[in-house]
C-alpha positions as CSV (number, residue, x, y, z in Angstrom):
1,M,-52.9,-14.5,-6.4
2,E,-51.5,-11.4,-8.2
3,K,-54.1,-8.5,-8.2
4,F,-55.6,-6.7,-11.3
5,I,-53.9,-3.4,-11.7
6,L,-56.4,-0.5,-12.7
7,I,-55.3,2.8,-14.0
8,L,-58.3,5.5,-14.0
9,G,-58.4,7.2,-17.3
10,E,-60.3,10.4,-15.9
11,Q,-61.7,11.8,-12.3
12,N,-65.0,10.2,-11.7
13,N,-67.4,9.6,-8.8
14,V,-66.8,6.0,-8.2
15,L,-63.0,5.8,-7.5
16,P,-61.3,8.8,-6.2
17,G,-58.1,10.0,-8.1
18,K,-57.1,11.9,-10.8
19,T,-56.1,10.4,-14.2
20,W,-53.5,7.7,-14.2
21,T,-54.2,6.9,-10.4
22,Q,-53.7,3.4,-10.0
23,Y,-55.5,0.7,-8.0
24,N,-54.8,-2.8,-7.0
25,V,-58.1,-4.8,-7.5
26,E,-59.2,-8.0,-5.9
27,V,-62.0,-9.7,-8.2
28,T,-64.4,-11.9,-6.2
29,D,-67.5,-13.8,-7.3
30,K,-69.6,-10.6,-6.1
31,E,-67.3,-7.5,-6.5
32,M,-64.2,-5.6,-7.0
33,I,-62.4,-4.6,-4.5
34,C,-60.2,-1.6,-5.1
35,A,-57.3,-0.2,-2.9
36,K,-55.0,2.7,-4.2
37,K,-51.6,1.4,-5.2
38,K,-50.1,4.4,-3.2
39,G,-51.2,6.3,-0.2
40,D,-54.4,5.7,1.3
41,N,-55.3,2.1,2.2
42,T,-59.1,2.6,2.3
43,A,-60.8,-0.2,-0.3
44,I,-63.8,0.7,-2.0
45,N,-65.8,-2.2,-3.0
46,I,-67.7,-2.0,-6.5
47,S,-70.5,-4.8,-6.7
48,F,-70.8,-6.3,-10.3
49,D,-74.6,-5.8,-9.9
50,S,-74.1,-2.1,-10.2
51,F,-72.8,-2.4,-13.8
52,K,-75.4,-0.9,-16.1
53,E,-72.8,-0.6,-19.4
54,A,-69.4,-1.7,-20.3
55,E,-67.4,-1.2,-23.7
56,F,-63.9,-1.8,-24.6
57,G,-61.9,0.9,-26.8
58,I,-58.3,1.5,-27.8
59,G,-57.0,4.7,-27.4
60,S,-53.4,6.1,-26.6
61,G,-51.7,2.7,-27.0
62,N,-53.9,1.3,-24.2
63,L,-57.1,-0.9,-24.0
64,W,-59.9,1.0,-21.9
65,L,-62.9,-0.4,-20.4
66,Q,-65.6,2.4,-20.3
67,C,-68.3,1.4,-17.7
68,K,-71.7,2.9,-16.4
69,I,-71.9,2.0,-12.7
70,G,-75.2,3.1,-11.4
71,E,-75.3,6.7,-12.6
72,D,-71.7,7.3,-12.9
73,N,-69.0,6.6,-15.4
74,L,-65.8,4.7,-14.6
75,N,-63.2,4.4,-17.7
76,F,-60.1,2.6,-16.8
77,C,-57.0,0.9,-18.5
78,A,-54.5,-1.9,-17.2
79,P,-51.3,-3.0,-18.5
80,R,-51.6,-5.5,-21.2
81,R,-50.3,-8.5,-19.0
82,M,-53.2,-7.7,-16.7
83,W,-55.7,-8.0,-19.2
84,K,-54.2,-11.4,-20.2
85,S,-54.1,-12.6,-16.4
86,E,-56.3,-15.0,-14.6
87,Q,-57.7,-11.7,-12.5
88,G,-58.1,-10.0,-15.9
89,K,-60.1,-12.6,-17.5
90,Y,-62.1,-13.4,-14.4
91,L,-62.8,-9.7,-14.2
92,I,-64.3,-9.7,-17.8
93,E,-66.3,-13.0,-17.0
94,K,-67.9,-11.1,-14.0
95,I,-68.6,-8.0,-15.8
96,N,-70.2,-9.8,-18.8
97,S,-72.3,-12.1,-16.3
98,V,-74.1,-8.9,-15.5
99,V,-73.9,-6.7,-18.6
100,E,-72.7,-7.6,-22.0
101,I,-69.2,-6.0,-22.5
102,K,-69.2,-4.3,-26.0
103,D,-66.5,-4.5,-28.5
104,M,-64.8,-7.6,-27.3
105,K,-63.0,-7.4,-30.7
106,A,-60.9,-4.4,-29.2
107,Y,-60.0,-6.8,-26.3
108,K,-59.1,-9.9,-28.7
109,S,-57.0,-7.5,-30.9
110,Y,-55.0,-5.8,-27.9
111,T,-54.4,-9.1,-26.2
112,G,-53.6,-11.1,-29.3
113,P,-50.4,-11.8,-31.1
114,F,-50.6,-8.9,-33.4
115,F,-51.3,-6.3,-30.5
116,I,-48.9,-4.0,-31.8
117,F,-51.2,-3.2,-34.7
118,A,-54.2,-2.8,-32.6
119,M,-52.5,-0.3,-30.2
120,F,-52.0,2.5,-33.2
121,K,-55.4,2.1,-35.1
């Protein structure tokens, strides 16, 4: 199964790396297993139980998921095809099972047929 591609929106204390660092993410029933796309092969596990808040937003032509994980923030985007993939849908389902993701309207606009208009609001 294809892994979800996560792209960091800023430096954080959850996943190491600078803005635009890419991770391949395996979504399981209990956690996200994140491995850098290039370089270090160390995997970092993020339990879905650690999610405290989550909200979608659109900016710079990307769909962002802004999360509070424990006491830290994690903001990331992904290619449109990733949000529409089975892994992307499963990731959203698993996060939503722990904490309600705010502004699902942004997700629906970005993944819908008229997404080009959503990108530039």
